[in-house]
VEXZA-945990 format. One record per residue (C-alpha): residue in one letter; x, y, z. Coordinates in steps of 0.05 Angstrom, whole numbers, padded with zeros to 5 digits, always signed. Layout:
N
AXYZ/...
***
This chain:
165
M+01752+01666+01190/P+01787+01643+01132/L+01808+01696+01083/Q+01754+01732+01041/P+01763+01760+00981/P+01756+01836+00973/E+01695+01870+00929/P+01697+01870+00861/G+01703+01936+00829/W+01762+01976+00780/T+01824+02005+00790/W+01829+02080+00761/L+01904+02080+00709/T+01948+02136+00736/V+01990+02167+00678/P+02065+02169+00719/L+02089+02229+00709/H+02164+02227+00685/E+02152+02154+00641/A+02088+02142+00579/V+02048+02078+00595/D+02015+02043+00531/V+01946+02003+00545/T+01905+01971+00502/C+01829+01986+00501/M+01788+01929+00528/G+01718+01962+00508/E+01679+02014+00490/P+01687+02084+00521/H+01637+02109+00561/T+01612+02183+00570/W+01592+02225+00626/H+01576+02284+00639/T+01611+02321+00706/H+01592+02395+00752/W+01666+02410+00792/T+01646+02437+00859/V+01683+02439+00926/P+01639+02414+00982/P+01628+02456+01052/G+01679+02437+01087/G+01714+02416+01029/R+01784+02426+01015/R+01786+02400+00939/P+01734+02390+00874/V+01696+02326+00877/P+01659+02312+00816/V+01581+02319+00819/R+01546+02280+00755/C+01504+02317+00704/T+01435+02295+00708/R+01416+02334+00648/A+01419+02280+00601/E+01386+02232+00644/T+01329+02281+00663/T+01342+02339+00613/A+01337+02392+00679/C+01406+02394+00727/P+01403+02441+00776/W+01488+02456+00767/C+01477+02474+00692/E+01408+02514+00727/A+01454+02542+00771/G+01505+02567+00710/H+01561+02520+00737/E+01604+02494+00678/R+01597+02419+00650/R+01645+02384+00635/T+01655+02313+00584/R+01682+02252+00608/Y+01698+02193+00585/V+01720+02130+00611/I+01749+02067+00578/P+01767+01999+00593/V+01847+01981+00583/R+01894+01937+00594/T+01964+01952+00615/E+02021+01907+00634/G+01965+01850+00646/N+01927+01877+00684/L+01843+01915+00677/R+01840+01992+00698/L+01802+02039+00690/L+01815+02113+00641/E+01776+02170+00651/V+01794+02227+00596/G+01766+02285+00577/R+01762+02329+00512/L+01828+02341+00504/Q+01826+02271+00478/F+01773+02272+00438/P+01802+02265+00369/T+01834+02205+00387/L+01783+02168+00417/A+01748+02209+00338/A+01796+02167+00301/A+01793+02098+00343/E+01709+02098+00331/L+01730+02100+00254/E+01762+02030+00266/P+01709+01989+00295/P+01718+01948+00348/W+01735+01993+00403/H+01780+01930+00440/G+01848+01927+00410/H+01863+02005+00402/R+01935+02005+00436/W+01949+02073+00449/R+02002+02108+00499/L+01992+02159+00547/V+02050+02206+00561/R+02035+02280+00616/E+02059+02344+00572/R+02100+02351+00633/P+02122+02331+00696/H+02060+02355+00742/K+01996+02320+00764/N+01947+02358+00738/A+01980+02364+00667/P+01949+02348+00610/I+01945+02276+00578/V+01977+02266+00502/M+01937+02203+00481/R+01973+02183+00419/S+01960+02107+00379/V+02003+02058+00373/G+01968+02012+00337/R+01925+01951+00348/D+01931+01892+00392/V+01890+01821+00383/V+01833+01815+00439/H+01794+01765+00429/P+01718+01795+00427/D+01700+01747+00501/E+01761+01791+00530/A+01710+01850+00519/V+01691+01883+00580/D+01626+01925+00592/I+01636+01982+00637/A+01566+02014+00626/V+01522+02001+00690/F+01591+02024+00733/V+01594+02093+00703/S+01528+02097+00710/T+01538+02106+00774/L+01604+02158+00777/G+01587+02224+00813/T+01517+02200+00848/D+01550+02209+00918/H+01564+02272+00915/L+01499+02291+00881/R+01459+02254+00937/L+01509+02291+00983/I+01506+02357+00972/D+01459+02417+00972/R+01433+02440+00913/P+01482+02488+00879/A+01477+02573+00888/P+01480+02611+00821/Q+01543+02614+00789/P+01564+02703+00780/A+01556+02712+00708/R+01638+02716+00677/S+01647+02780+00632/R+01669+02767+00575/
***
């Protein structure tokens, strides 16, 4: 059998522990909402898509699970296309970029606050690159599927105990 190309897909960008990485935005960011839960028999939390935006009801929200907003952005780094996922800590940087359209061409420097795998990522604007509009990437269909496999595989959540404040 001759050599076959791999299935099309995306590679997620990983921000290194000890160095900064510069990225250029290659398209509009897309928002998705998630709940994190440890599946039965699992060790690590997995993302489950919050369906409140699509269907106006979400069993995870109704059970009291915290909802997180995530932003997925197509970026180019060192000539390679990657997907970058960030959260509420990076929202101010994204909001500032939204005031200077178009999205493609924004350049950011990403670095971890401290050298730890789960350390927050600091996202700082460092200028703009020239990106031809034909190079812009649309990831809307891809983002619309995030968290849906776990949504199908994990049973309806049990109610969370009320948190005392």
